[in-house]
Backbone of each chain as ProteinMPNN parsed JSONL, in Angstrom:
{"seq_chain_A": "MTTARASRTLPHPARDEIRLEGVLHALSDPMRLRIVRELAADGDELSCSQFVLPVTKSTTTHHFRVLRESGVIRQIYRGTAKMNGLRRDDLDALFPGLLDALLGAAARQSARLG", "coords_chain_A": {"N_chain_A": [[84.317, 88.615, 80.645], [81.523, 90.391, 81.611], [79.917, 93.487, 80.765], [78.594, 94.794, 82.805], [79.788, 93.492, 84.914], [82.503, 94.342, 84.605], [82.283, 97.102, 84.896], [82.2, 97.126, 87.611], [84.789, 96.892, 88.44], [87.55, 98.17, 89.688], [90.029, 100.559, 88.52], [93.525, 99.886, 89.128], [97.103, 100.844, 89.757], [99.769, 98.807, 88.481], [102.178, 96.951, 90.432], [104.597, 97.745, 89.576], [104.152, 100.361, 88.408], [103.729, 101.987, 90.437], [104.686, 104.902, 92.204], [106.946, 106.622, 94.178], [106.677, 109.557, 94.732], [103.751, 109.725, 94.226], [102.755, 108.059, 96.201], [103.633, 109.387, 98.517], [102.378, 111.741, 98.005], [99.769, 110.843, 98.408], [99.658, 110.227, 101.046], [100.052, 112.756, 102.278], [97.861, 114.041, 103.246], [95.711, 114.706, 105.997], [93.321, 113.223, 106.391], [93.714, 111.125, 104.71], [95.931, 109.866, 105.682], [95.193, 109.086, 108.068], [93.155, 107.231, 107.334], [94.869, 105.289, 106.282], [96.317, 104.631, 108.55], [94.303, 103.352, 110.094], [93.649, 101.045, 108.593], [96.093, 99.648, 108.652], [96.341, 99.197, 111.299], [94.162, 97.575, 111.625], [94.747, 95.596, 109.766], [93.276, 93.931, 108.014], [90.869, 93.667, 105.423], [88.683, 96.641, 105.238], [85.21, 98.13, 104.836], [84.375, 101.058, 103.208], [82.35, 102.248, 104.564], [82.859, 101.668, 107.259], [84.62, 103.445, 108.194], [84.721, 106.437, 110.065], [84.692, 109.586, 109.3], [85.549, 113.009, 109.666], [84.486, 114.386, 107.29], [82.502, 115.04, 104.404], [80.529, 112.603, 102.539], [81.244, 112.531, 99.815], [83.841, 113.461, 99.84], [85.211, 111.813, 101.234], [84.916, 109.48, 99.623], [86.65, 110.51, 97.536], [89.145, 110.712, 98.809], [89.639, 107.804, 99.183], [89.892, 107.199, 96.625], [92.189, 108.51, 95.761], [94.088, 107.27, 97.198], [93.887, 104.685, 96.18], [94.408, 105.161, 93.546], [97.132, 105.856, 93.723], [98.343, 103.682, 94.487], [98.39, 102.83, 97.09], [96.262, 101.643, 98.582], [94.04, 98.813, 98.005], [91.132, 98.493, 96.322], [88.073, 96.642, 96.373], [85.12, 95.454, 95.112], [82.858, 93.619, 97.119], [80.086, 91.884, 96.731], [77.633, 94.37, 97.49], [79.324, 96.019, 99.062], [82.333, 98.098, 99.101], [85.425, 97.159, 99.639], [88.414, 97.819, 101.365], [91.674, 97.651, 101.263], [95.153, 97.653, 102.449], [98.081, 97.788, 100.296], [100.195, 96.515, 101.18], [102.238, 94.433, 100.692], [102.835, 95.114, 98.069], [104.003, 97.67, 98.484], [106.1, 97.151, 100.413], [107.656, 95.657, 98.917], [108.513, 97.242, 96.994], [109.493, 99.617, 98.38], [111.287, 98.804, 100.774], [110.687, 98.944, 104.287], [109.676, 101.608, 104.249], [106.8, 102.064, 104.502], [106.352, 101.15, 107.193], [108.067, 102.982, 108.503], [106.794, 105.332, 107.936], [104.213, 104.984, 109.257], [104.906, 104.657, 111.723], [105.852, 107.34, 112.124], [103.644, 108.716, 111.771], [102.141, 107.767, 114.08], [103.593, 108.537, 116.148], [103.553, 111.392, 115.84], [100.915, 111.753, 116.224], [100.47, 110.918, 118.798], [102.089, 112.976, 119.978], [100.582, 115.405, 119.367], [98.107, 114.812, 120.095]], "CA_chain_A": [[83.779, 89.384, 81.558], [80.382, 91.248, 81.135], [80.226, 94.908, 80.934], [78.3, 95.036, 84.176], [81.044, 93.137, 85.881], [83.706, 95.141, 84.323], [82.055, 98.396, 85.389], [82.372, 97.074, 89.146], [86.264, 96.666, 88.821], [88.224, 99.566, 89.747], [91.545, 100.485, 88.073], [94.761, 100.076, 90.06], [98.209, 100.63, 89.153], [100.482, 97.661, 88.733], [103.297, 97.235, 91.235], [105.788, 98.512, 88.932], [103.641, 101.567, 88.104], [103.466, 102.802, 91.752], [105.733, 105.821, 92.176], [107.087, 107.105, 95.492], [105.963, 110.764, 94.806], [102.28, 109.388, 94.301], [102.538, 107.4, 97.463], [103.919, 110.497, 99.508], [101.147, 112.766, 97.959], [98.596, 110.273, 98.914], [99.742, 110.365, 102.481], [100.138, 114.072, 102.669], [96.471, 114.556, 103.59], [95.495, 114.201, 107.366], [92.363, 112.334, 106.412], [94.073, 109.87, 104.141], [96.938, 109.316, 106.641], [94.36, 108.377, 109.199], [92.629, 105.982, 106.841], [95.888, 104.25, 106.094], [96.678, 104.018, 109.925], [93.243, 102.395, 110.561], [93.772, 99.945, 107.801], [97.256, 99.133, 108.908], [96.011, 98.583, 112.604], [93.095, 96.472, 111.563], [95.368, 94.481, 109.169], [92.343, 93.397, 107.075], [89.949, 94.752, 104.778], [87.541, 97.371, 105.896], [84.498, 98.842, 104.046], [84.297, 102.5, 103.364], [81.44, 102.716, 105.591], [83.394, 101.372, 108.674], [85.491, 104.793, 108.534], [83.898, 107.682, 110.307], [85.7, 110.782, 109.123], [84.797, 114.384, 109.586], [84.193, 115.103, 106.135], [81.458, 114.589, 103.608], [80.702, 111.186, 101.876], [82.091, 112.539, 98.604], [85.256, 113.758, 100.181], [85.643, 110.321, 101.84], [85.182, 108.477, 98.405], [87.846, 111.175, 96.918], [90.316, 110.23, 99.442], [89.898, 106.432, 98.962], [90.226, 107.124, 95.183], [93.659, 108.973, 95.71], [94.879, 106.248, 97.904], [93.812, 103.646, 95.327], [95.264, 105.439, 92.205], [98.547, 106.087, 93.88], [98.904, 102.278, 94.836], [98.551, 102.58, 98.57], [95.377, 100.733, 98.953], [93.313, 98.209, 97.04], [89.517, 98.565, 96.444], [87.465, 95.587, 95.631], [83.698, 95.305, 95.39], [82.457, 92.308, 97.537], [78.655, 92.303, 96.972], [77.567, 95.702, 97.444], [80.349, 96.734, 99.691], [83.518, 98.449, 98.67], [86.355, 96.819, 100.508], [89.717, 98.556, 101.069], [92.873, 96.764, 101.945], [96.524, 98.213, 102.28], [98.841, 97.04, 99.497], [101.451, 96.298, 102.022], [103.102, 93.578, 99.965], [103.51, 95.742, 96.968], [104.766, 98.846, 98.959], [107.153, 96.681, 101.041], [108.655, 95.049, 97.994], [109.052, 98.55, 96.227], [110.315, 100.498, 99.291], [111.405, 98.034, 102.229], [110.589, 99.764, 105.514], [109.09, 102.769, 104.249], [105.44, 102.086, 105.152], [106.481, 101.096, 108.664], [108.582, 104.386, 109.033], [105.557, 106.449, 107.748], [103.153, 104.59, 110.105], [105.655, 105.011, 112.958], [106.181, 108.866, 112.242], [102.33, 109.107, 112.019], [101.654, 107.411, 115.385], [104.393, 109.592, 117.024], [102.965, 112.793, 115.749], [99.407, 111.688, 116.854], [100.804, 110.815, 120.171], [102.439, 114.176, 120.385], [99.629, 116.505, 119.134], [96.765, 114.365, 120.8]], "C_chain_A": [[82.645, 90.329, 80.916], [80.623, 92.601, 81.415], [79.64, 95.322, 82.353], [79.269, 94.577, 85.333], [82.195, 94.083, 85.77], [83.528, 96.589, 84.945], [82.291, 98.319, 87.158], [83.812, 96.858, 89.514], [86.846, 97.857, 88.66], [89.687, 99.583, 89.394], [92.619, 100.702, 89.247], [95.915, 100.043, 89.337], [98.971, 99.269, 89.438], [101.402, 97.893, 89.74], [104.247, 98.08, 90.612], [105.501, 100.017, 88.377], [103.45, 102.514, 89.132], [104.722, 103.603, 91.731], [105.623, 106.501, 93.745], [106.304, 108.368, 95.72], [104.467, 110.673, 94.889], [102.06, 108.91, 95.767], [102.558, 108.612, 98.567], [102.884, 111.729, 99.499], [99.969, 112.203, 98.596], [98.482, 110.404, 100.519], [99.945, 111.667, 103.04], [99.01, 114.872, 103.074], [96.293, 113.882, 105.035], [94.354, 112.952, 107.342], [92.748, 110.871, 105.651], [95.288, 109.129, 104.929], [96.206, 108.488, 107.869], [93.721, 107.131, 108.557], [93.595, 104.882, 106.758], [96.364, 103.571, 107.462], [95.771, 103.104, 110.403], [93.412, 101.106, 109.769], [95.134, 99.008, 108.195], [97.192, 98.502, 110.436], [95.099, 97.617, 112.416], [93.901, 95.22, 110.789], [94.517, 93.678, 108.201], [91.704, 94.325, 106.215], [88.895, 95.313, 105.423], [86.754, 98.105, 104.68], [84.661, 100.225, 104.218], [83.423, 102.961, 104.649], [81.864, 102.504, 106.975], [84.337, 102.707, 109.07], [84.583, 105.91, 108.735], [84.857, 108.807, 110.497], [84.904, 111.939, 109.06], [84.783, 114.955, 108.446], [83.021, 114.414, 105.367], [81.727, 113.146, 102.992], [81.534, 111.426, 100.577], [83.476, 112.929, 98.696], [85.939, 112.661, 100.612], [86.033, 109.49, 100.483], [86.524, 109.22, 97.614], [88.967, 110.64, 97.507], [90.641, 108.675, 99.25], [90.372, 106.377, 97.464], [91.739, 107.519, 94.952], [94.492, 107.887, 96.088], [94.957, 105.019, 96.855], [94.685, 103.964, 94.029], [96.837, 105.607, 92.426], [99.124, 104.71, 94.293], [98.956, 101.915, 96.192], [97.477, 101.445, 98.938], [94.805, 99.917, 97.647], [91.906, 98.147, 97.289], [88.803, 97.454, 95.598], [86.037, 95.526, 95.995], [83.399, 93.935, 95.963], [80.943, 92.564, 97.88], [78.484, 93.75, 96.796], [78.447, 96.656, 98.228], [81.611, 96.975, 99.1], [84.478, 98.208, 99.723], [87.791, 97.501, 100.39], [90.697, 97.833, 102.005], [94.301, 97.655, 101.628], [97.346, 97.316, 101.296], [100.251, 97.037, 100.194], [102.715, 95.493, 101.482], [103.75, 94.106, 98.918], [104.469, 97.091, 97.478], [106.037, 98.197, 99.835], [108.283, 96.143, 100.137], [109.347, 96.266, 97.186], [110.003, 99.27, 97.178], [110.307, 99.854, 100.571], [111.649, 99.189, 103.349], [109.979, 101.153, 105.529], [107.88, 102.815, 104.836], [105.622, 102.016, 106.697], [106.986, 102.503, 109.242], [107.416, 105.397, 109.005], [104.636, 106.204, 108.944], [103.64, 105.046, 111.48], [105.582, 106.586, 113.218], [104.715, 109.311, 112.524], [101.763, 108.885, 113.553], [102.41, 108.368, 116.396], [103.976, 111.076, 117.101], [101.557, 112.759, 116.437], [99.577, 111.723, 118.331], [101.278, 112.23, 120.986], [101.544, 115.305, 120.459], [98.425, 116.042, 119.805], [95.71, 114.484, 119.816]], "O_chain_A": [[82.832, 90.934, 79.86], [81.475, 92.916, 82.246], [80.242, 96.179, 83.0], [79.464, 95.158, 86.401], [82.763, 94.545, 86.76], [84.485, 97.188, 85.436], [82.514, 99.317, 87.843], [84.127, 96.663, 90.688], [86.711, 98.546, 87.649], [90.481, 98.772, 89.87], [92.524, 101.564, 90.122], [95.953, 99.337, 88.33], [98.813, 98.684, 90.509], [101.537, 99.077, 90.048], [104.653, 99.101, 91.168], [106.402, 100.755, 87.977], [103.082, 103.667, 88.908], [105.756, 103.097, 91.296], [104.59, 106.808, 94.341], [105.451, 108.451, 96.604], [103.888, 111.503, 95.591], [101.168, 109.425, 96.441], [101.637, 108.769, 99.368], [102.579, 112.465, 100.438], [99.21, 112.91, 99.258], [97.436, 110.636, 101.126], [100.02, 111.758, 104.266], [99.054, 116.091, 103.24], [96.649, 112.724, 105.252], [94.425, 111.953, 108.058], [92.238, 109.782, 105.913], [95.527, 107.932, 104.771], [96.631, 107.482, 108.436], [93.74, 106.065, 109.173], [93.307, 103.729, 107.076], [96.704, 102.395, 107.587], [96.156, 102.132, 111.052], [93.291, 100.059, 110.405], [95.144, 97.788, 108.031], [97.844, 97.509, 110.759], [95.247, 96.645, 113.156], [93.73, 94.05, 111.131], [95.061, 92.759, 107.589], [91.908, 95.539, 106.22], [88.174, 94.622, 106.143], [87.355, 98.594, 103.723], [85.067, 100.647, 105.301], [83.731, 103.799, 105.497], [81.278, 103.117, 107.868], [84.703, 102.885, 110.231], [83.812, 106.328, 107.871], [85.602, 109.002, 111.457], [83.791, 111.974, 108.535], [85.079, 116.15, 108.449], [82.636, 113.296, 105.71], [82.835, 112.613, 102.935], [82.421, 110.631, 100.266], [84.246, 112.764, 97.75], [87.145, 112.521, 100.41], [87.128, 108.969, 100.271], [87.374, 108.482, 97.115], [89.801, 110.093, 96.786], [91.815, 108.315, 99.167], [91.204, 105.533, 97.133], [92.432, 106.959, 94.102], [95.486, 107.566, 95.436], [96.024, 104.421, 96.711], [95.505, 103.176, 93.558], [97.658, 105.516, 91.514], [100.343, 104.61, 94.435], [99.471, 100.854, 96.545], [97.832, 100.431, 99.54], [95.042, 100.264, 96.489], [91.482, 97.777, 98.383], [88.914, 97.361, 94.376], [85.749, 95.546, 97.192], [83.718, 93.004, 95.223], [80.526, 93.18, 98.861], [79.181, 94.333, 95.967], [78.362, 97.879, 98.109], [82.086, 96.003, 98.513], [84.45, 98.947, 100.707], [88.249, 97.695, 99.264], [90.533, 97.523, 103.185], [94.413, 98.271, 100.568], [97.292, 96.101, 101.483], [101.259, 97.544, 99.702], [103.889, 95.768, 101.726], [104.921, 93.832, 98.657], [105.499, 97.426, 96.893], [107.035, 98.917, 99.874], [109.482, 96.136, 100.417], [110.519, 96.247, 96.811], [111.163, 99.511, 96.845], [109.501, 100.193, 101.437], [112.508, 100.071, 103.332], [109.784, 101.785, 106.568], [107.768, 103.622, 105.759], [105.03, 102.834, 107.401], [106.473, 103.065, 110.21], [107.157, 106.158, 109.937], [104.292, 107.177, 109.616], [102.937, 105.693, 112.257], [105.303, 107.05, 114.324], [104.502, 110.163, 113.386], [101.053, 109.716, 114.118], [101.829, 108.888, 117.349], [104.023, 111.8, 118.096], [101.157, 113.692, 117.133], [98.904, 112.475, 119.036], [101.004, 112.546, 122.143], [101.608, 116.112, 121.386], [97.634, 116.93, 120.124], [94.552, 114.194, 120.114]]}, "seq_chain_B": "MTTARASRTLPHPARDEIRLEGVLHALSDPMRLRIVRELAADGDELSCSQFVLPVTKSTTTHHFRVLRESGVIRQIYRGTAKMNGLRRDDLDALFPGLLDALLGAAARQSARLG", "coords_chain_B": {"N_chain_B": [[118.445, 143.907, 115.748], [118.739, 145.263, 112.489], [116.307, 146.591, 110.176], [117.07, 146.068, 107.492], [118.463, 143.892, 107.717], [116.789, 142.2, 108.95], [114.961, 141.656, 106.772], [116.373, 139.993, 105.341], [116.161, 137.702, 106.563], [114.874, 134.481, 106.402], [111.614, 133.057, 106.952], [111.123, 130.252, 109.153], [109.413, 127.12, 110.183], [109.172, 126.278, 113.595], [110.864, 123.524, 115.339], [108.762, 122.056, 116.577], [106.697, 122.7, 115.115], [106.753, 121.495, 112.822], [104.992, 119.281, 110.686], [104.121, 116.077, 109.752], [102.429, 115.714, 107.498], [102.98, 117.873, 105.999], [105.735, 117.515, 105.331], [105.697, 115.329, 103.964], [104.126, 116.295, 101.693], [105.997, 118.046, 100.744], [107.982, 116.431, 99.783], [106.609, 115.058, 97.823], [106.894, 115.895, 95.213], [108.902, 115.415, 92.27], [111.076, 117.075, 91.69], [111.552, 118.336, 94.09], [112.178, 116.227, 95.641], [114.495, 115.352, 94.511], [116.202, 117.543, 95.05], [116.327, 117.338, 97.741], [117.427, 114.939, 98.111], [119.979, 115.358, 96.855], [121.089, 117.341, 98.728], [121.063, 115.647, 101.014], [123.057, 113.71, 100.113], [125.234, 115.428, 99.928], [125.603, 116.421, 102.372], [126.166, 118.803, 103.527], [125.668, 122.383, 103.409], [124.308, 123.732, 100.442], [124.183, 126.089, 97.855], [121.508, 127.658, 96.057], [122.149, 128.126, 93.538], [123.844, 126.069, 93.013], [122.322, 123.92, 92.235], [121.373, 122.161, 89.353], [118.589, 122.157, 87.675], [115.852, 120.808, 85.582], [113.978, 122.992, 85.323], [112.285, 126.233, 85.309], [113.953, 129.36, 86.733], [112.455, 130.483, 88.546], [110.587, 128.6, 89.094], [112.245, 126.788, 90.439], [113.008, 128.314, 92.712], [110.501, 128.514, 93.996], [110.282, 125.538, 94.648], [112.217, 125.37, 96.528], [111.153, 127.053, 98.444], [108.798, 125.753, 99.257], [109.996, 123.556, 100.473], [111.371, 124.734, 102.637], [109.233, 125.89, 104.046], [107.845, 123.666, 104.986], [109.47, 122.656, 106.713], [111.673, 120.909, 106.041], [113.998, 121.805, 104.856], [116.56, 124.138, 105.802], [117.047, 127.687, 105.163], [119.384, 129.885, 104.651], [120.703, 133.15, 104.378], [124.034, 133.768, 103.208], [126.112, 136.269, 102.971], [125.64, 137.152, 99.701], [124.668, 134.826, 98.8], [122.164, 132.308, 98.807], [121.892, 129.943, 101.058], [121.389, 126.261, 101.389], [120.327, 123.783, 103.66], [119.744, 120.492, 104.828], [117.22, 119.795, 107.235], [118.061, 117.755, 108.991], [118.649, 116.999, 111.872], [116.286, 117.977, 113.242], [114.244, 116.645, 111.857], [114.956, 113.99, 112.401], [114.771, 113.91, 115.092], [111.895, 114.278, 115.343], [110.721, 112.283, 113.972], [111.932, 109.6, 114.102], [114.134, 107.824, 112.002], [112.594, 108.048, 109.652], [113.302, 109.939, 107.75], [115.623, 108.841, 106.566], [114.601, 106.208, 105.641], [112.783, 107.372, 103.495], [114.66, 108.404, 102.017], [116.138, 106.195, 101.324], [114.125, 105.0, 99.723], [113.637, 106.567, 97.723], [116.172, 106.5, 96.421], [116.263, 103.969, 95.81], [113.984, 103.577, 93.943], [114.99, 105.37, 91.916], [117.245, 103.856, 91.128], [115.878, 101.753, 89.906], [114.108, 102.895, 87.857], [115.897, 104.395, 86.403]], "CA_chain_B": [[118.424, 143.644, 114.305], [118.1, 146.319, 111.67], [115.322, 146.246, 109.183], [117.524, 145.526, 106.294], [118.85, 142.56, 108.073], [115.52, 141.398, 109.11], [114.325, 141.311, 105.647], [117.066, 138.9, 104.684], [115.904, 136.508, 107.358], [113.571, 133.888, 105.835], [110.816, 132.447, 108.097], [111.183, 128.696, 109.175], [108.708, 126.483, 111.204], [110.062, 125.673, 114.687], [110.789, 121.966, 115.345], [107.387, 121.447, 117.031], [105.563, 123.243, 114.133], [106.819, 120.717, 111.658], [104.033, 118.296, 110.511], [104.488, 114.901, 108.847], [101.758, 115.662, 106.333], [103.652, 118.801, 105.168], [106.967, 116.922, 105.002], [105.375, 114.399, 102.85], [103.593, 116.948, 100.639], [106.986, 118.624, 100.12], [108.719, 115.278, 98.989], [105.851, 114.5, 96.932], [107.336, 116.389, 93.931], [110.211, 114.818, 91.857], [112.23, 118.093, 91.829], [111.879, 118.644, 95.441], [112.808, 114.812, 96.035], [115.87, 115.245, 93.873], [116.883, 118.568, 95.729], [116.699, 116.601, 99.162], [118.655, 113.58, 97.87], [121.344, 116.033, 96.58], [121.457, 117.946, 100.02], [121.472, 114.48, 101.846], [124.318, 113.27, 99.59], [126.39, 116.28, 99.98], [125.655, 116.6, 103.84], [126.602, 120.212, 103.772], [124.914, 123.457, 102.669], [124.426, 123.941, 99.17], [123.553, 127.324, 97.287], [120.501, 127.418, 95.112], [122.818, 127.99, 92.053], [124.435, 124.698, 92.683], [121.522, 122.836, 91.63], [120.842, 122.285, 87.939], [117.278, 121.468, 87.585], [115.287, 121.116, 84.278], [112.845, 123.846, 85.347], [112.757, 127.669, 85.213], [114.415, 129.646, 88.072], [111.222, 130.846, 89.606], [109.996, 127.377, 89.797], [113.2, 126.297, 91.521], [112.887, 129.157, 93.946], [109.274, 127.913, 94.58], [110.382, 124.34, 95.28], [113.038, 125.524, 97.812], [110.295, 127.609, 99.487], [107.837, 124.661, 99.783], [110.828, 122.687, 101.26], [111.583, 125.467, 103.865], [108.078, 126.253, 104.899], [107.439, 122.377, 105.466], [110.529, 122.418, 107.732], [112.661, 119.937, 105.442], [115.432, 122.464, 104.739], [116.733, 125.658, 106.266], [117.675, 128.471, 104.076], [120.137, 131.081, 105.241], [121.564, 133.973, 103.465], [125.367, 134.041, 103.669], [126.487, 137.315, 101.885], [124.525, 137.153, 98.56], [124.26, 133.411, 98.312], [121.154, 131.547, 99.762], [122.401, 128.562, 101.286], [120.266, 125.436, 101.811], [120.683, 122.646, 104.414], [118.773, 119.639, 105.354], [117.042, 119.885, 108.83], [118.228, 116.31, 109.562], [118.293, 116.906, 113.281], [114.931, 118.133, 113.464], [113.389, 115.523, 111.075], [115.381, 112.657, 113.038], [114.167, 114.013, 116.317], [110.591, 114.125, 115.421], [110.264, 111.19, 113.141], [113.245, 108.725, 113.92], [114.168, 106.722, 110.936], [111.856, 108.555, 108.566], [114.141, 110.633, 106.528], [116.379, 107.619, 105.987], [113.562, 105.395, 104.794], [112.435, 108.269, 102.432], [116.113, 108.681, 101.124], [116.315, 104.958, 100.621], [112.954, 104.679, 98.925], [113.868, 107.501, 96.55], [117.275, 105.869, 95.832], [115.776, 102.377, 95.269], [113.107, 103.891, 92.817], [115.791, 105.977, 90.957], [117.847, 102.915, 90.515], [114.887, 100.844, 89.279], [113.579, 103.445, 86.698], [117.081, 104.927, 85.7]], "C_chain_B": [[117.957, 144.828, 113.433], [117.105, 145.932, 110.654], [115.766, 145.481, 107.917], [118.094, 144.127, 106.614], [117.734, 141.578, 108.299], [115.022, 140.772, 107.883], [115.013, 140.151, 104.868], [116.904, 137.579, 105.643], [114.696, 135.773, 106.875], [112.777, 133.086, 106.977], [110.749, 130.866, 107.953], [110.188, 128.252, 110.251], [109.819, 125.984, 112.402], [109.892, 124.267, 114.477], [109.372, 121.463, 115.481], [106.255, 121.837, 116.137], [105.615, 122.249, 113.061], [105.816, 119.563, 111.662], [104.499, 117.455, 109.427], [103.769, 115.076, 107.444], [102.476, 116.704, 105.304], [104.901, 118.336, 104.658], [106.634, 116.125, 103.843], [104.825, 115.117, 101.528], [104.813, 117.562, 99.887], [107.956, 117.71, 99.193], [107.86, 114.523, 97.953], [106.075, 114.939, 95.315], [108.655, 115.853, 93.411], [111.468, 115.612, 91.869], [112.526, 118.25, 93.233], [112.549, 117.271, 96.079], [114.195, 114.902, 95.66], [116.694, 116.303, 94.687], [117.301, 117.938, 97.269], [117.643, 115.607, 99.069], [119.842, 114.341, 97.538], [121.973, 116.603, 98.006], [121.971, 116.758, 101.097], [122.785, 113.879, 101.483], [125.573, 113.972, 99.986], [126.678, 116.367, 101.621], [126.127, 117.879, 104.362], [125.655, 121.251, 103.148], [125.137, 123.523, 101.182], [123.501, 125.308, 98.581], [122.575, 126.793, 96.35], [121.072, 127.044, 93.786], [123.533, 126.764, 91.865], [123.627, 123.559, 92.293], [121.053, 123.16, 90.16], [119.636, 121.369, 87.736], [116.576, 121.654, 86.361], [114.072, 121.915, 84.396], [113.324, 125.326, 85.531], [113.222, 128.067, 86.859], [113.315, 129.985, 89.123], [110.692, 129.536, 90.014], [111.008, 126.667, 90.806], [113.231, 127.072, 92.872], [111.519, 128.6, 94.582], [109.464, 126.545, 95.267], [111.175, 124.594, 96.65], [112.045, 126.257, 98.926], [109.407, 126.645, 100.182], [108.881, 123.841, 100.872], [111.068, 123.348, 102.826], [110.395, 125.596, 104.61], [107.443, 124.81, 105.393], [108.377, 122.036, 106.688], [111.601, 121.355, 107.352], [113.915, 120.546, 105.347], [115.424, 123.852, 105.547], [117.509, 126.358, 105.187], [118.23, 129.634, 104.798], [120.979, 131.908, 104.182], [123.093, 134.125, 104.049], [125.997, 134.917, 102.462], [125.307, 137.312, 100.768], [124.048, 135.827, 98.204], [123.017, 132.928, 99.477], [121.456, 130.249, 99.836], [121.229, 127.621, 101.738], [120.977, 124.102, 102.507], [119.687, 121.768, 104.798], [118.419, 119.792, 106.717], [117.017, 118.477, 109.285], [117.882, 116.269, 111.135], [117.045, 116.981, 113.669], [114.068, 117.092, 113.14], [113.732, 114.229, 112.077], [114.711, 112.817, 114.418], [112.629, 113.762, 116.329], [110.1, 112.855, 114.834], [111.516, 110.279, 112.904], [113.019, 107.845, 112.762], [113.311, 107.166, 109.674], [112.527, 108.971, 107.2], [114.966, 109.422, 105.768], [115.624, 106.711, 105.059], [113.042, 106.119, 103.584], [113.551, 108.149, 101.294], [116.232, 107.425, 100.289], [115.401, 104.517, 99.696], [113.259, 105.37, 97.62], [115.085, 106.872, 95.717], [117.011, 104.573, 95.137], [114.915, 102.716, 93.758], [114.18, 104.475, 91.581], [116.679, 104.851, 90.164], [117.16, 101.88, 89.488], [114.458, 101.662, 87.867], [114.818, 104.19, 85.893], [116.996, 106.468, 85.572]], "O_chain_B": [[116.857, 145.336, 113.648], [117.164, 144.755, 110.298], [115.145, 144.564, 107.379], [118.155, 143.284, 105.719], [117.734, 140.404, 107.929], [114.692, 139.586, 107.844], [114.465, 139.485, 103.99], [117.521, 136.541, 105.404], [113.593, 136.318, 106.905], [113.416, 132.515, 107.86], [110.414, 130.287, 106.92], [110.094, 128.98, 111.239], [110.929, 125.482, 112.225], [109.071, 123.771, 113.705], [108.855, 120.645, 114.719], [105.099, 121.443, 116.293], [104.609, 122.096, 112.368], [105.802, 118.86, 112.672], [105.101, 117.848, 108.428], [104.303, 114.701, 106.4], [102.566, 116.5, 104.094], [105.215, 118.723, 103.533], [107.269, 116.251, 102.796], [105.03, 114.617, 100.422], [104.805, 117.646, 98.659], [108.544, 118.083, 98.178], [108.277, 113.549, 97.327], [105.502, 114.385, 94.376], [109.574, 115.864, 94.23], [112.602, 115.153, 92.001], [113.703, 118.299, 93.592], [113.395, 117.352, 96.97], [115.058, 114.542, 96.46], [117.839, 115.987, 95.009], [118.403, 118.075, 97.801], [118.564, 115.452, 99.871], [120.869, 113.875, 98.032], [123.13, 116.367, 98.353], [122.96, 116.849, 101.824], [123.582, 113.552, 102.362], [126.643, 113.445, 100.29], [127.824, 116.378, 102.07], [126.454, 118.009, 105.541], [124.842, 120.831, 102.324], [126.285, 123.337, 100.778], [122.313, 125.47, 98.859], [122.695, 125.668, 95.866], [120.746, 126.094, 93.074], [123.839, 126.376, 90.737], [124.081, 122.44, 92.055], [120.476, 124.198, 89.835], [119.665, 120.141, 87.649], [116.656, 122.812, 85.951], [113.121, 121.631, 83.667], [114.478, 125.628, 85.834], [112.987, 127.41, 87.873], [113.378, 129.753, 90.331], [110.365, 129.345, 91.185], [110.63, 126.075, 91.817], [113.448, 126.526, 93.953], [111.565, 128.246, 95.761], [108.905, 126.34, 96.344], [110.813, 124.089, 97.712], [112.174, 126.037, 100.13], [109.236, 126.637, 101.401], [108.494, 123.563, 102.007], [110.99, 122.731, 103.889], [110.466, 125.426, 105.827], [106.522, 124.868, 106.207], [108.039, 121.218, 107.543], [112.363, 120.932, 108.221], [114.914, 119.926, 105.712], [114.415, 124.492, 105.841], [118.375, 125.849, 104.475], [117.499, 130.309, 105.524], [121.744, 131.432, 103.343], [123.311, 134.541, 105.186], [126.308, 134.498, 101.347], [124.131, 137.478, 101.09], [123.129, 135.674, 97.4], [123.015, 133.165, 100.685], [121.339, 129.464, 98.894], [120.255, 128.059, 102.35], [121.945, 123.509, 102.031], [118.635, 122.302, 105.148], [119.372, 119.939, 107.482], [116.049, 118.036, 109.905], [116.955, 115.587, 111.575], [116.604, 116.117, 114.427], [113.244, 116.64, 113.935], [112.807, 113.527, 112.486], [114.102, 111.846, 114.869], [112.128, 113.1, 117.238], [109.037, 112.396, 115.252], [112.065, 110.173, 111.807], [111.971, 107.237, 112.543], [113.453, 106.488, 108.656], [112.384, 108.551, 106.051], [114.894, 109.18, 104.563], [115.964, 106.495, 103.896], [112.855, 105.416, 102.591], [113.414, 107.894, 100.098], [116.373, 107.377, 99.067], [115.755, 103.688, 98.858], [113.139, 104.785, 96.543], [115.005, 106.744, 94.495], [117.499, 104.226, 94.061], [115.193, 102.182, 92.684], [114.127, 104.016, 90.44], [116.842, 104.845, 88.944], [117.707, 101.333, 88.531], [114.491, 101.025, 86.815], [114.609, 104.539, 84.731], [117.898, 107.091, 85.012]]}, "name": "protein", "num_of_chains": 2, "seq": "MTTARASRTLPHPARDEIRLEGVLHALSDPMRLRIVRELAADGDELSCSQFVLPVTKSTTTHHFRVLRESGVIRQIYRGTAKMNGLRRDDLDALFPGLLDALLGAAARQSARLGMTTARASRTLPHPARDEIRLEGVLHALSDPMRLRIVRELAADGDELSCSQFVLPVTKSTTTHHFRVLRESGVIRQIYRGTAKMNGLRRDDLDALFPGLLDALLGAAARQSARLG"}
């Protein structure tokens, strides 16, 4: 692997390094919860630029980083785009039913508060 | 209600003021997650002094306060003891299945990591 290529690979926790507390912290922010809901609804990878959030670009980058470092999403460069995907397989294997319960709770709250 | 009595009543969010993000933040700390697991396992009220946590008393008080202010627990003075109970009814009404999914995930992680 060349240095140039290595610099384009972002660090991720392995499945067994993912901690429940870190996942919950990642999802305790409204913007990050919204990102995860959009990724779950889409079911595929989305580039950072496909998210229109009411925060600055650097704050958006920070939120994606927290989600990646906690093991909630995987971020991969494809050409010049940074693509984001939910780590559903890893989360479902570690904590069966949790992701769906969290998404369900978020949807319910969103419907309630509008 | 007398002033003396009012000062012994701790503020709690009403059910419809409880936010998912706040609940997840409250549970994103290992000590707070442990407190909630113990309350769920006991199923009844426990006084703060019944918890033996590897942190200072003031840190313990802080953790209980975060849990109360997020709506995860209810704290009531009974005589000189501050009693703590899980707000399972409120959480189950707002987010059906979430608390059990969180407790299940915490138990699973605890079994895995020892």
